[in-house]
FIKEZA-87797 format. One record per atom (N, C-alpha, C): residue in one letter; atom name; residue number from 1; x, y, z; chain. Coordinates in pm, whole numbers, m for minus. Example, Ala and Ser with C-alpha at 12.3 -4.5 7.8 and 13.67 -1.06 7.14 Angstrom:
<kolses>
+---+----+-----+--------+--------+--------+---+
! r !  a !   k !     px !     py !     pz ! c !
+---+----+-----+--------+--------+--------+---+
! a !  N !   1 !   1319 !   m569 !    780 ! A !
! a ! CA !   1 !   1230 !   m450 !    780 ! A !
! a !  C !   1 !   1320 !   m330 !    780 ! A !
! s !  N !   2 !   1285 !   m225 !    708 ! A !
! s ! CA !   2 !   1367 !   m106 !    714 ! A !
! s !  C !   2 !   1290 !      3 !    787 ! A !
+---+----+-----+--------+--------+--------+---+
</kolses>
This chain:
<kolses>
+---+----+-----+--------+--------+--------+---+
! r !  a !   k !     px !     py !     pz ! c !
+---+----+-----+--------+--------+--------+---+
! m !  N !   1 !  10708 !  m3559 !  m9293 ! A !
! m ! CA !   1 !  10631 !  m3475 !  m9204 ! A !
! m !  C !   1 !  10502 !  m3437 !  m9275 ! A !
! r !  N !   2 !  10396 !  m3429 !  m9199 ! A !
! r ! CA !   2 !  10268 !  m3387 !  m9253 ! A !
! r !  C !   2 !  10223 !  m3258 !  m9183 ! A !
! i !  N !   3 !  10194 !  m3158 !  m9264 ! A !
! i ! CA !   3 !  10135 !  m3034 !  m9214 ! A !
! i !  C !   3 !   9986 !  m3050 !  m9240 ! A !
! m !  N !   4 !   9907 !  m3037 !  m9134 ! A !
! m ! CA !   4 !   9764 !  m3054 !  m9148 ! A !
! m !  C !   4 !   9695 !  m2920 !  m9130 ! A !
! e !  N !   5 !   9617 !  m2881 !  m9228 ! A !
! e ! CA !   5 !   9553 !  m2750 !  m9229 ! A !
! e !  C !   5 !   9406 !  m2765 !  m9265 ! A !
! d !  N !   6 !   9320 !  m2687 !  m9199 ! A !
! d ! CA !   6 !   9178 !  m2693 !  m9229 ! A !
! d !  C !   6 !   9130 !  m2575 !  m9313 ! A !
! n !  N !   7 !   9216 !  m2480 !  m9340 ! A !
! n ! CA !   7 !   9178 !  m2358 !  m9411 ! A !
! n !  C !   7 !   9224 !  m2366 !  m9557 ! A !
! a !  N !   8 !   9129 !  m2369 !  m9649 ! A !
! a ! CA !   8 !   9159 !  m2382 !  m9791 ! A !
! a !  C !   8 !   9242 !  m2264 !  m9843 ! A !
! a !  N !   9 !   9215 !  m2143 !  m9794 ! A !
! a ! CA !   9 !   9291 !  m2025 !  m9838 ! A !
! a !  C !   9 !   9437 !  m2036 !  m9795 ! A !
! m !  N !  10 !   9460 !  m2088 !  m9676 ! A !
! m ! CA !  10 !   9598 !  m2105 !  m9629 ! A !
! m !  C !  10 !   9672 !  m2211 !  m9710 ! A !
! i !  N !  11 !   9602 !  m2318 !  m9747 ! A !
! i ! CA !  11 !   9663 !  m2422 !  m9830 ! A !
! i !  C !  11 !   9702 !  m2365 !  m9965 ! A !
! t !  N !  12 !   9613 !  m2286 ! m10026 ! A !
! t ! CA !  12 !   9643 !  m2224 ! m10154 ! A !
! t !  C !  12 !   9762 !  m2130 ! m10142 ! A !
! a !  N !  13 !   9766 !  m2051 ! m10034 ! A !
! a ! CA !  13 !   9878 !  m1959 ! m10013 ! A !
! a !  C !  13 !  10010 !  m2034 !  m9998 ! A !
! a !  N !  14 !  10009 !  m2145 !  m9926 ! A !
! a ! CA !  14 !  10131 !  m2225 !  m9908 ! A !
! a !  C !  14 !  10175 !  m2286 ! m10041 ! A !
! q !  N !  15 !  10078 !  m2328 ! m10121 ! A !
! q ! CA !  15 !  10113 !  m2386 ! m10252 ! A !
! q !  C !  15 !  10171 !  m2281 ! m10345 ! A !
! k !  N !  16 !  10126 !  m2157 ! m10333 ! A !
! k ! CA !  16 !  10179 !  m2047 ! m10415 ! A !
! k !  C !  16 !  10307 !  m1988 ! m10355 ! A !
! g !  N !  17 !  10319 !  m1992 ! m10223 ! A !
! g ! CA !  17 !  10436 !  m1937 ! m10156 ! A !
! g !  C !  17 !  10419 !  m1796 ! m10105 ! A !
! y !  N !  18 !  10300 !  m1738 ! m10126 ! A !
! y ! CA !  18 !  10278 !  m1599 ! m10083 ! A !
! y !  C !  18 !  10129 !  m1569 ! m10083 ! A !
! s !  N !  19 !  10087 !  m1482 !  m9993 ! A !
! s ! CA !  19 !   9949 !  m1434 !  m9992 ! A !
! s !  C !  19 !   9946 !  m1291 !  m9941 ! A !
! p !  N !  20 !   9909 !  m1197 ! m10026 ! A !
! p ! CA !  20 !   9903 !  m1058 !  m9980 ! A !
! p !  C !  20 !   9797 !  m1036 !  m9872 ! A !
! t !  N !  21 !   9692 !  m1117 !  m9872 ! A !
! t ! CA !  21 !   9586 !  m1099 !  m9771 ! A !
! t !  C !  21 !   9624 !  m1158 !  m9636 ! A !
! l !  N !  22 !   9716 !  m1253 !  m9632 ! A !
! l ! CA !  22 !   9755 !  m1316 !  m9507 ! A !
! l !  C !  22 !   9884 !  m1259 !  m9447 ! A !
! r !  N !  23 !   9953 !  m1174 !  m9518 ! A !
! r ! CA !  23 !  10086 !  m1133 !  m9472 ! A !
! r !  C !  23 !  10088 !  m1052 !  m9343 ! A !
! h !  N !  24 !   9980 !   m985 !  m9310 ! A !
! h ! CA !  24 !   9980 !   m903 !  m9189 ! A !
! h !  C !  24 !   9903 !   m964 !  m9072 ! A !
! l !  N !  25 !   9852 !  m1084 !  m9088 ! A !
! l ! CA !  25 !   9776 !  m1146 !  m8979 ! A !
! l !  C !  25 !   9869 !  m1187 !  m8866 ! A !
! k !  N !  26 !   9838 !  m1142 !  m8747 ! A !
! k ! CA !  26 !   9921 !  m1177 !  m8630 ! A !
! k !  C !  26 !   9906 !  m1324 !  m8593 ! A !
! r !  N !  27 !   9789 !  m1383 !  m8620 ! A !
! r ! CA !  27 !   9766 !  m1518 !  m8571 ! A !
! r !  C !  27 !   9841 !  m1626 !  m8648 ! A !
! i !  N !  28 !   9910 !  m1592 !  m8757 ! A !
! i ! CA !  28 !   9987 !  m1696 !  m8826 ! A !
! i !  C !  28 !  10127 !  m1709 !  m8767 ! A !
! q !  N !  29 !  10154 !  m1637 !  m8658 ! A !
! q ! CA !  29 !  10277 !  m1653 !  m8580 ! A !
! q !  C !  29 !  10405 !  m1642 !  m8663 ! A !
! r !  N !  30 !  10407 !  m1550 !  m8757 ! A !
! r ! CA !  30 !  10524 !  m1526 !  m8843 ! A !
! r !  C !  30 !  10564 !  m1650 !  m8923 ! A !
! t !  N !  31 !  10467 !  m1731 !  m8957 ! A !
! t ! CA !  31 !  10493 !  m1850 !  m9039 ! A !
! t !  C !  31 !  10538 !  m1806 !  m9177 ! A !
! s !  N !  32 !  10642 !  m1865 !  m9227 ! A !
! s ! CA !  32 !  10694 !  m1831 !  m9359 ! A !
! s !  C !  32 !  10625 !  m1916 !  m9465 ! A !
! l !  N !  33 !  10534 !  m1853 !  m9540 ! A !
! l ! CA !  33 !  10467 !  m1925 !  m9648 ! A !
! l !  C !  33 !  10566 !  m1968 !  m9756 ! A !
! g !  N !  34 !  10668 !  m1886 !  m9778 ! A !
! g ! CA !  34 !  10771 !  m1920 !  m9876 ! A !
! g !  C !  34 !  10846 !  m2046 !  m9838 ! A !
! l !  N !  35 !  10880 !  m2058 !  m9710 ! A !
! l ! CA !  35 !  10950 !  m2177 !  m9663 ! A !
! l !  C !  35 !  10861 !  m2301 !  m9673 ! A !
! i !  N !  36 !  10735 !  m2288 !  m9632 ! A !
! i ! CA !  36 !  10643 !  m2401 !  m9643 ! A !
! i !  C !  36 !  10628 !  m2442 !  m9790 ! A !
! h !  N !  37 !  10614 !  m2344 !  m9878 ! A !
! h ! CA !  37 !  10604 !  m2372 ! m10021 ! A !
! h !  C !  37 !  10727 !  m2450 ! m10070 ! A !
! d !  N !  38 !  10845 !  m2405 ! m10032 ! A !
! d ! CA !  38 !  10968 !  m2474 ! m10073 ! A !
! d !  C !  38 !  10971 !  m2617 ! m10020 ! A !
! l !  N !  39 !  10930 !  m2636 !  m9897 ! A !
! l ! CA !  39 !  10933 !  m2770 !  m9836 ! A !
! l !  C !  39 !  10836 !  m2866 !  m9903 ! A !
! i !  N !  40 !  10713 !  m2819 !  m9932 ! A !
! i ! CA !  40 !  10613 !  m2909 !  m9991 ! A !
! i !  C !  40 !  10633 !  m2927 ! m10141 ! A !
! s !  N !  41 !  10716 !  m2842 ! m10203 ! A !
! s ! CA !  41 !  10739 !  m2850 ! m10347 ! A !
! s !  C !  41 !  10866 !  m2925 ! m10385 ! A !
! r !  N !  42 !  10945 !  m2966 ! m10286 ! A !
! r ! CA !  42 !  11073 !  m3032 ! m10315 ! A !
! r !  C !  42 !  11053 !  m3166 ! m10383 ! A !
! k !  N !  43 !  11150 !  m3199 ! m10464 ! A !
! k ! CA !  43 !  11154 !  m3331 ! m10527 ! A !
! k !  C !  43 !  11203 !  m3431 ! m10423 ! A !
! p !  N !  44 !  11160 !  m3558 ! m10435 ! A !
! p ! CA !  44 !  11208 !  m3659 ! m10340 ! A !
! p !  C !  44 !  11360 !  m3668 ! m10338 ! A !
! n !  N !  45 !  11415 !  m3680 ! m10218 ! A !
! n ! CA !  45 !  11559 !  m3687 ! m10199 ! A !
! n !  C !  45 !  11587 !  m3795 ! m10095 ! A !
! a !  N !  46 !  11681 !  m3881 ! m10124 ! A !
! a ! CA !  46 !  11710 !  m3992 ! m10033 ! A !
! a !  C !  46 !  11761 !  m3946 !  m9897 ! A !
! e !  N !  47 !  11823 !  m3830 !  m9890 ! A !
! e ! CA !  47 !  11882 !  m3782 !  m9765 ! A !
! e !  C !  47 !  11785 !  m3702 !  m9679 ! A !
! e !  N !  48 !  11677 !  m3654 !  m9737 ! A !
! e ! CA !  48 !  11583 !  m3569 !  m9665 ! A !
! e !  C !  48 !  11443 !  m3629 !  m9672 ! A !
! g !  N !  49 !  11368 !  m3613 !  m9566 ! A !
! g ! CA !  49 !  11230 !  m3660 !  m9567 ! A !
! g !  C !  49 !  11142 !  m3565 !  m9647 ! A !
! l !  N !  50 !  11027 !  m3613 !  m9684 ! A !
! l ! CA !  50 !  10933 !  m3531 !  m9758 ! A !
! l !  C !  50 !  10838 !  m3460 !  m9662 ! A !
! v !  N !  51 !  10785 !  m3347 !  m9707 ! A !
! v ! CA !  51 !  10688 !  m3271 !  m9629 ! A !
! v !  C !  51 !  10560 !  m3264 !  m9712 ! A !
! y !  N !  52 !  10450 !  m3304 !  m9651 ! A !
! y ! CA !  52 !  10321 !  m3303 !  m9718 ! A !
! y !  C !  52 !  10229 !  m3202 !  m9652 ! A !
! l !  N !  53 !  10144 !  m3140 !  m9732 ! A !
! l ! CA !  53 !  10044 !  m3048 !  m9681 ! A !
! l !  C !  53 !   9908 !  m3112 !  m9706 ! A !
! d !  N !  54 !   9839 !  m3148 !  m9599 ! A !
! d ! CA !  54 !   9711 !  m3217 !  m9609 ! A !
! d !  C !  54 !   9597 !  m3130 !  m9560 ! A !
! k !  N !  55 !   9483 !  m3141 !  m9628 ! A !
! k ! CA !  55 !   9360 !  m3075 !  m9585 ! A !
! k !  C !  55 !   9292 !  m3167 !  m9485 ! A !
! v !  N !  56 !   9257 !  m3114 !  m9368 ! A !
! v ! CA !  56 !   9184 !  m3192 !  m9268 ! A !
! v !  C !  56 !   9054 !  m3120 !  m9234 ! A !
! e !  N !  57 !   8963 !  m3193 !  m9180 ! A !
! e ! CA !  57 !   8835 !  m3134 !  m9138 ! A !
! e !  C !  57 !   8857 !  m3048 !  m9014 ! A !
! t !  N !  58 !   8781 !  m2941 !  m9003 ! A !
! t ! CA !  58 !   8796 !  m2848 !  m8891 ! A !
! t !  C !  58 !   8775 !  m2916 !  m8757 ! A !
! d !  N !  59 !   8682 !  m3011 !  m8749 ! A !
! d ! CA !  59 !   8653 !  m3072 !  m8619 ! A !
! d !  C !  59 !   8763 !  m3163 !  m8567 ! A !
! i !  N !  60 !   8862 !  m3198 !  m8650 ! A !
! i ! CA !  60 !   8975 !  m3278 !  m8601 ! A !
! i !  C !  60 !   9107 !  m3201 !  m8610 ! A !
! h !  N !  61 !   9100 !  m3072 !  m8645 ! A !
! h ! CA !  61 !   9221 !  m2990 !  m8656 ! A !
! h !  C !  61 !   9273 !  m2960 !  m8516 ! A !
! k !  N !  62 !   9398 !  m2989 !  m8491 ! A !
! k ! CA !  62 !   9454 !  m2980 !  m8355 ! A !
! k !  C !  62 !   9511 !  m2843 !  m8318 ! A !
! g !  N !  63 !   9514 !  m2749 !  m8409 ! A !
! g ! CA !  63 !   9578 !  m2622 !  m8379 ! A !
! g !  C !  63 !   9484 !  m2508 !  m8347 ! A !
! d !  N !  64 !   9354 !  m2532 !  m8349 ! A !
! d ! CA !  64 !   9259 !  m2422 !  m8332 ! A !
! d !  C !  64 !   9272 !  m2349 !  m8200 ! A !
! q !  N !  65 !   9303 !  m2419 !  m8091 ! A !
! q ! CA !  65 !   9312 !  m2351 !  m7961 ! A !
! q !  C !  65 !   9429 !  m2253 !  m7956 ! A !
! f !  N !  66 !   9522 !  m2263 !  m8051 ! A !
! f ! CA !  66 !   9636 !  m2172 !  m8054 ! A !
! f !  C !  66 !   9611 !  m2050 !  m8143 ! A !
! t !  N !  67 !   9507 !  m2056 !  m8229 ! A !
! t ! CA !  67 !   9487 !  m1948 !  m8325 ! A !
! t !  C !  67 !   9349 !  m1885 !  m8324 ! A !
! k !  N !  68 !   9255 !  m1944 !  m8250 ! A !
! k ! CA !  68 !   9118 !  m1894 !  m8253 ! A !
! k !  C !  68 !   9063 !  m1878 !  m8112 ! A !
! q !  N !  69 !   8966 !  m1787 !  m8100 ! A !
! q ! CA !  69 !   8891 !  m1779 !  m7975 ! A !
! q !  C !  69 !   8783 !  m1885 !  m7982 ! A !
! l !  N !  70 !   8783 !  m1975 !  m7886 ! A !
! l ! CA !  70 !   8688 !  m2085 !  m7885 ! A !
! l !  C !  70 !   8593 !  m2075 !  m7767 ! A !
! t !  N !  71 !   8476 !  m2131 !  m7783 ! A !
! t ! CA !  71 !   8386 !  m2143 !  m7668 ! A !
! t !  C !  71 !   8450 !  m2242 !  m7571 ! A !
! v !  N !  72 !   8402 !  m2245 !  m7450 ! A !
! v ! CA !  72 !   8458 !  m2338 !  m7350 ! A !
! v !  C !  72 !   8446 !  m2481 !  m7399 ! A !
! a !  N !  73 !   8331 !  m2517 !  m7451 ! A !
! a ! CA !  73 !   8309 !  m2654 !  m7499 ! A !
! a !  C !  73 !   8405 !  m2689 !  m7613 ! A !
! n !  N !  74 !   8421 !  m2598 !  m7709 ! A !
! n ! CA !  74 !   8513 !  m2622 !  m7821 ! A !
! n !  C !  74 !   8658 !  m2625 !  m7775 ! A !
! f !  N !  75 !   8692 !  m2542 !  m7675 ! A !
! f ! CA !  75 !   8827 !  m2544 !  m7622 ! A !
! f !  C !  75 !   8857 !  m2678 !  m7555 ! A !
! l !  N !  76 !   8765 !  m2728 !  m7476 ! A !
! l ! CA !  76 !   8785 !  m2857 !  m7410 ! A !
! l !  C !  76 !   8798 !  m2970 !  m7512 ! A !
! t !  N !  77 !   8720 !  m2964 !  m7619 ! A !
! t ! CA !  77 !   8732 !  m3064 !  m7726 ! A !
! t !  C !  77 !   8869 !  m3053 !  m7791 ! A !
! a !  N !  78 !   8913 !  m2931 !  m7819 ! A !
! a ! CA !  78 !   9045 !  m2910 !  m7880 ! A !
! a !  C !  78 !   9157 !  m2960 !  m7790 ! A !
! m !  N !  79 !   9144 !  m2939 !  m7661 ! A !
! m ! CA !  79 !   9245 !  m2988 !  m7567 ! A !
! m !  C !  79 !   9247 !  m3141 !  m7564 ! A !
! d !  N !  80 !   9131 !  m3203 !  m7574 ! A !
! d ! CA !  80 !   9125 !  m3350 !  m7582 ! A !
! d !  C !  80 !   9199 !  m3401 !  m7706 ! A !
! l !  N !  81 !   9188 !  m3328 !  m7818 ! A !
! l ! CA !  81 !   9255 !  m3370 !  m7942 ! A !
! l !  C !  81 !   9407 !  m3376 !  m7926 ! A !
! i !  N !  82 !   9464 !  m3288 !  m7842 ! A !
! i ! CA !  82 !   9609 !  m3290 !  m7823 ! A !
! i !  C !  82 !   9647 !  m3360 !  m7692 ! A !
! k !  N !  83 !   9552 !  m3434 !  m7638 ! A !
! k ! CA !  83 !   9574 !  m3518 !  m7519 ! A !
! k !  C !  83 !   9608 !  m3438 !  m7394 ! A !
! m !  N !  84 !   9555 !  m3318 !  m7383 ! A !
! m ! CA !  84 !   9573 !  m3237 !  m7263 ! A !
! m !  C !  84 !   9452 !  m3260 !  m7173 ! A !
! r !  N !  85 !   9477 !  m3285 !  m7047 ! A !
! r ! CA !  85 !   9371 !  m3314 !  m6952 ! A !
! r !  C !  85 !   9380 !  m3220 !  m6833 ! A !
! n !  N !  86 !   9270 !  m3201 !  m6766 ! A !
! n ! CA !  86 !   9264 !  m3122 !  m6644 ! A !
! n !  C !  86 !   9327 !  m3207 !  m6534 ! A !
! v !  N !  87 !   9442 !  m3165 !  m6481 ! A !
! v ! CA !  87 !   9516 !  m3242 !  m6382 ! A !
! v !  C !  87 !   9435 !  m3260 !  m6255 ! A !
! r !  N !  88 !   9373 !  m3156 !  m6206 ! A !
! r ! CA !  88 !   9295 !  m3166 !  m6083 ! A !
! r !  C !  88 !   9180 !  m3266 !  m6099 ! A !
! k !  N !  89 !   9115 !  m3263 !  m6212 ! A !
! k ! CA !  89 !   9005 !  m3354 !  m6237 ! A !
! k !  C !  89 !   9057 !  m3499 !  m6244 ! A !
! s !  N !  90 !   9173 !  m3518 !  m6302 ! A !
! s ! CA !  90 !   9231 !  m3652 !  m6316 ! A !
! s !  C !  90 !   9266 !  m3713 !  m6181 ! A !
! f !  N !  91 !   9313 !  m3633 !  m6087 ! A !
! f ! CA !  91 !   9357 !  m3684 !  m5957 ! A !
! f !  C !  91 !   9244 !  m3685 !  m5852 ! A !
! a !  N !  92 !   9132 !  m3628 !  m5887 ! A !
! a ! CA !  92 !   9023 !  m3621 !  m5789 ! A !
! a !  C !  92 !   8939 !  m3748 !  m5793 ! A !
! g !  N !  93 !   8998 !  m3860 !  m5780 ! A !
! g ! CA !  93 !   8924 !  m3983 !  m5797 ! A !
! g !  C !  93 !   8890 !  m4046 !  m5674 ! A !
+---+----+-----+--------+--------+--------+---+
</kolses>
C-alpha cells in the first residue's frame, strides 16, 4: 500500500509517530500517527504487505477536496483526479 502525502510536516510526523502541533487538528480525521508510523516502519514480512509513505506534488494530491477549502476551479480539478464527474453534464449530450 502507498500512502501519498503532499505535506512535508505530516510526513515527518508520521515518520516520528507523533506531532504535538498536529494532535488537535480536526481536519486529520482522527488519523493515528502512531499507527501510520508502525506500518511504514515494519520490517518486510512474507505474510503481510508493506506500507510506503510517499511525498507527492500538491497538484496531483487526491485528498485535498476532503481536507481543504478549495476554489471552484481547484475543486473541479480535484474531483477529476479521483474520477468524479458531474452526472447531469455527462448525460446532457
